[in-house]
C-alpha positions as CSV (number, residue, x, y, z in Angstrom):
1,M,-8.9,8.2,-48.5
2,D,-10.2,6.1,-51.6
3,E,-10.4,7.6,-54.9
4,K,-13.0,6.1,-57.5
5,D,-14.0,7.5,-61.2
6,H,-16.6,6.6,-63.7
7,W,-17.7,7.8,-67.0
8,E,-20.5,10.2,-66.8
9,G,-22.0,12.0,-70.1
10,G,-18.4,12.2,-71.9
11,T,-16.8,13.4,-68.5
12,I,-14.8,11.6,-66.0
13,V,-16.0,12.0,-62.7
14,H,-14.0,11.5,-59.7
15,Y,-15.3,10.7,-56.2
16,W,-13.3,10.3,-53.2
17,N,-14.5,8.4,-49.9
18,S,-13.4,10.2,-47.0
19,P,-14.4,10.1,-43.6
20,V,-16.0,13.2,-42.3
21,E,-15.4,14.8,-38.9
22,T,-18.4,16.3,-37.2
23,K,-18.7,19.1,-34.5
24,T,-21.1,20.6,-32.6
25,V,-20.9,24.2,-32.5
26,E,-23.2,26.3,-30.4
27,V,-23.8,29.7,-31.9
28,T,-25.5,32.6,-30.1
29,G,-26.4,35.6,-31.8
30,N,-28.9,38.8,-31.7
31,G,-29.5,38.4,-28.2
32,T,-30.5,41.3,-25.6
33,G,-27.4,41.2,-23.6
34,P,-24.8,43.9,-23.8
35,A,-22.0,44.1,-26.2
36,T,-19.6,44.1,-23.2
37,G,-20.0,43.8,-19.3
38,N,-20.6,47.3,-17.8
39,A,-20.1,48.0,-14.1
40,I,-21.5,51.0,-12.1
41,P,-19.6,53.1,-11.0
42,G,-17.3,53.0,-14.1
43,T,-17.3,54.3,-17.6
44,I,-19.6,53.1,-20.8
45,Q,-18.9,53.8,-24.2
46,A,-21.7,55.0,-26.2
47,E,-20.9,52.7,-29.1
48,D,-21.1,49.9,-26.6
49,Y,-24.8,49.7,-26.7
50,N,-26.7,46.3,-26.1
51,L,-27.0,43.5,-28.8
52,G,-30.7,42.6,-30.0
53,G,-31.1,44.8,-32.8
54,E,-33.8,47.5,-33.8
55,G,-36.6,48.0,-31.3
56,V,-34.6,46.1,-28.5
57,A,-31.0,47.4,-28.2
58,Y,-31.6,50.7,-30.1
59,H,-33.9,52.8,-32.2
60,D,-32.5,54.5,-35.2
61,T,-34.6,56.4,-37.9
62,T,-32.3,56.0,-40.7
63,P,-30.7,52.9,-42.4
64,G,-27.1,51.9,-42.3
65,N,-24.1,53.3,-40.5
66,E,-23.7,56.6,-41.5
67,G,-20.1,56.8,-40.1
68,G,-19.1,53.5,-41.0
69,V,-17.2,52.2,-38.1
70,Y,-17.0,49.7,-35.5
71,R,-20.6,48.0,-36.1
72,H,-22.7,47.1,-38.8
73,D,-26.4,47.9,-37.9
74,D,-28.1,51.0,-38.2
75,V,-26.8,53.3,-35.5
76,D,-24.5,56.0,-36.8
77,I,-21.0,55.3,-35.5
78,E,-18.0,57.7,-36.4
79,Q,-14.4,58.0,-35.3
80,T,-13.9,62.0,-34.5
81,A,-10.1,63.1,-34.8
82,G,-8.8,63.6,-31.2
83,L,-10.8,60.9,-29.5
84,D,-9.4,57.8,-28.3
85,T,-12.7,55.8,-29.1
86,P,-15.7,56.1,-31.7
87,N,-18.6,58.2,-30.8
88,I,-22.3,58.3,-31.8
89,G,-23.1,60.6,-34.4
90,W,-25.9,61.8,-36.9
91,V,-28.6,61.6,-33.8
92,R,-32.2,62.3,-34.8
93,T,-34.8,63.1,-32.1
94,G,-36.7,59.9,-30.6
95,E,-33.8,57.6,-31.3
96,Y,-32.3,55.5,-28.3
97,L,-29.6,53.2,-27.3
98,A,-29.7,50.5,-24.6
99,Y,-27.1,49.3,-22.1
100,T,-26.9,46.4,-19.5
101,A,-25.1,47.3,-16.1
102,T,-24.6,46.0,-12.7
103,V,-24.9,48.3,-10.1
104,Q,-22.4,47.4,-7.4
105,D,-23.8,49.5,-4.4
106,A,-27.2,51.5,-4.0
107,G,-27.2,55.1,-3.8
108,T,-26.9,58.2,-5.7
109,Y,-24.4,58.4,-8.4
110,T,-22.9,61.3,-10.5
111,L,-23.9,60.6,-14.1
112,S,-21.5,62.3,-16.6
113,A,-21.9,62.3,-20.5
114,R,-19.4,63.6,-22.8
115,V,-21.4,65.1,-25.3
116,A,-21.3,67.6,-28.4
117,S,-23.6,69.8,-30.3
118,P,-23.8,73.1,-32.5
119,N,-27.2,73.4,-31.4
120,S,-29.3,74.8,-28.4
121,G,-31.8,72.9,-26.2
122,R,-30.8,69.3,-26.8
123,T,-31.3,66.8,-24.0
124,I,-31.1,63.0,-23.4
125,A,-33.6,61.1,-21.2
126,V,-32.2,58.5,-18.9
127,S,-34.5,55.7,-17.8
128,V,-33.9,52.6,-15.7
129,D,-35.6,49.5,-16.3
130,G,-38.3,51.4,-17.9
131,A,-38.7,54.4,-15.2
132,A,-37.5,57.8,-15.8
133,A,-34.2,58.4,-13.8
134,A,-32.9,61.8,-14.9
135,T,-32.6,64.3,-17.9
136,I,-28.9,65.3,-19.3
137,P,-28.9,68.7,-20.6
138,V,-26.6,68.6,-23.8
139,P,-24.5,72.1,-23.9
140,K,-24.1,73.9,-27.2
141,T,-20.4,73.1,-27.8
142,G,-20.4,75.1,-31.2
143,A,-19.6,72.2,-33.3
144,Y,-20.1,68.4,-33.5
145,E,-16.3,67.5,-32.8
146,R,-16.0,69.7,-29.7
147,F,-17.3,67.9,-26.7
148,A,-18.0,68.8,-23.3
149,T,-19.1,67.0,-20.2
150,A,-22.7,67.7,-18.7
151,E,-23.5,66.0,-15.2
152,V,-26.5,65.2,-13.4
153,P,-27.5,62.9,-10.2
154,V,-28.9,59.7,-10.6
155,T,-30.1,57.3,-7.7
156,L,-29.8,53.6,-8.8
157,A,-30.5,50.4,-6.9
158,V,-28.2,47.4,-6.5
159,G,-28.6,44.5,-9.3
160,T,-28.3,44.4,-13.0
161,H,-30.5,47.0,-14.8
162,V,-31.2,48.1,-18.5
163,L,-30.3,51.7,-18.9
164,K,-31.8,53.7,-21.9
165,L,-30.7,57.0,-23.5
166,T,-33.3,58.6,-25.4
167,F,-32.4,61.7,-27.6
168,S,-34.4,64.9,-27.7
169,G,-33.5,67.0,-30.7
170,D,-31.7,66.3,-33.9
171,G,-28.0,67.3,-34.2
172,Q,-26.2,65.9,-31.0
173,N,-23.1,63.5,-30.6
174,I,-22.3,61.3,-27.6
175,D,-19.0,59.9,-26.6
176,W,-19.5,58.0,-23.3
177,I,-21.4,58.2,-20.1
178,A,-19.8,57.5,-16.8
179,F,-21.1,56.8,-13.1
180,A,-19.1,57.9,-10.0
181,A,-20.4,57.5,-6.5
182,T,-21.3,60.8,-4.6
183,G,-22.3,59.6,-1.2
184,G,-25.9,61.1,-1.3
185,V,-25.1,64.3,-3.5
186,T,-28.9,65.2,-4.7
187,T,-27.9,68.1,-6.7
188,P,-26.0,68.4,-10.0
189,T,-22.4,69.6,-10.1
190,P,-22.0,72.6,-12.2
191,T,-21.4,71.7,-15.9
192,P,-18.2,73.2,-17.4
193,T,-18.8,74.3,-21.1
194,P,-16.7,75.9,-23.5
195,E,-19.2,78.6,-24.0
196,A,-18.0,80.2,-20.4
197,G,-14.8,81.3,-22.5
198,G,-12.1,79.3,-20.6
199,A,-10.8,76.1,-20.7
200,S,-12.2,73.2,-18.5
201,F,-11.5,69.5,-17.8
202,V,-13.6,66.5,-16.2
203,A,-12.4,63.3,-14.7
204,A,-14.1,60.1,-15.6
205,P,-15.0,59.0,-13.1
206,P,-14.3,61.7,-10.5
207,T,-14.8,59.2,-7.6
208,A,-13.2,55.7,-7.9
209,P,-11.5,53.0,-5.7
210,K,-7.7,53.6,-5.4
211,G,-5.7,52.0,-7.8
212,S,-8.7,52.5,-10.6
213,A,-8.1,54.4,-13.7
214,V,-9.3,57.9,-13.8
215,K,-9.5,59.5,-17.2
216,F,-8.8,63.4,-17.8
217,T,-10.4,65.1,-20.9
218,V,-10.0,68.8,-21.4
219,T,-12.2,71.2,-23.1
220,P,-10.3,74.1,-24.7
221,A,-11.2,77.8,-24.5
222,V,-13.5,78.8,-27.4
223,G,-11.4,79.5,-30.7
224,K,-8.5,77.8,-29.1
225,S,-6.4,74.7,-30.1
226,I,-4.4,72.8,-27.6
227,G,-0.7,72.3,-28.3
228,S,0.4,70.7,-25.3
229,A,-0.7,70.0,-21.5
230,W,1.2,69.8,-18.4
231,W,-0.4,67.9,-15.4
232,S,-0.5,67.9,-11.8
233,F,-2.9,65.2,-10.4
234,D,-2.6,66.7,-6.7
235,A,-1.7,70.1,-6.8
236,P,0.1,72.0,-4.8
237,A,1.8,68.7,-3.4
238,H,3.1,67.6,-7.0
239,L,3.1,71.1,-8.6
240,N,6.5,70.8,-9.3
241,T,6.8,67.2,-10.5
242,W,4.2,67.4,-13.4
243,N,2.8,64.0,-13.6
244,S,1.7,63.9,-17.2
245,R,2.2,65.9,-20.4
246,A,-0.7,64.2,-22.4
247,V,-3.6,66.1,-23.3
248,S,-6.1,63.5,-22.1
249,P,-4.0,61.6,-19.8
250,T,-5.5,58.4,-17.4
251,F,-4.0,58.3,-14.0
252,F,-4.2,55.7,-11.2
253,Y,-4.4,57.2,-7.9
254,P,-2.2,54.9,-5.5
255,A,-3.8,55.8,-2.1
256,A,-7.2,56.9,-0.8
257,G,-7.6,60.6,-0.2
258,T,-8.9,63.9,-1.9
259,F,-7.0,65.5,-4.6
260,S,-7.0,68.6,-6.4
261,P,-5.9,68.3,-10.2
262,L,-4.5,71.3,-12.1
263,V,-3.6,71.5,-15.8
264,K,-1.5,74.0,-17.7
265,I,-2.5,74.3,-21.3
266,V,-0.2,75.7,-23.8
267,Y,-2.3,76.9,-26.9
268,T,-1.0,76.7,-30.6
269,D,-1.0,80.5,-30.5
270,G,1.7,80.4,-27.8
271,S,-0.7,81.8,-24.9
272,T,-1.2,79.5,-21.8
273,E,-4.2,78.8,-19.3
274,T,-3.9,77.2,-15.9
275,V,-7.2,75.3,-14.6
276,Q,-7.6,73.7,-11.3
277,R,-10.5,72.0,-9.7
278,T,-10.0,71.7,-6.1
279,N,-11.0,68.6,-4.0
280,Y,-12.5,67.4,-7.3
281,V,-11.1,63.7,-7.6
282,R,-11.6,61.2,-4.6
283,A,-9.9,57.9,-4.4
284,T,-11.6,55.5,-1.9
């Protein structure tokens, strides 16, 4: 590196002659692809909507991210206490989110949505490549941070598709959606909600290849708080060999079969409740 200097207006100005290294950098941004790859069957986190911005990947009616976490556009994302991942909040009617996903096998799937709302009458319209596919009824859970799972059937073709969730009604939150193969089931599975008074739990997805991760999530009874949970992922076969003491565990079924998970909930007030779903989980 060679240094040179000269007098310029009463100031000594230094110049260095140095070779400049140049590189070619390919930059891709603001496209229409997904934020992450999504496969069906599987789970899609609500905050992982497509790239592309307003009018392409999403429509949001208010400026800025109200929750201030995870992403830096106008979709409102928050981290709710007790959830492993962020969720979408501050929803206004007419807003939507788009996701790109690849369907491995054609058929009917159970579409589960982990949602919350203190309001009645909220729904989420699901479209696939612009065509109406299903409507998810959002149960009145009593609070924005109290989530429940709604389930509806949806028929999907093989290939890569754009899924759009369009919200009807202000004031609803969504954490994730999940797709599980149902083998042609055409009627929705009854949706457990906390308004029934008792606790409930869901598996996401309830049908998956053996060795796949199955996430269990509990909704406590109305007015109750969970202190601990004892799980048997195949009762009564393993009823006395509790598989997990996590409130929201993930389990990997090692062999194919149909299983009846059970959870014993111990509430903070000392009361207990046991919930079982018979022949609920299927490993293929």
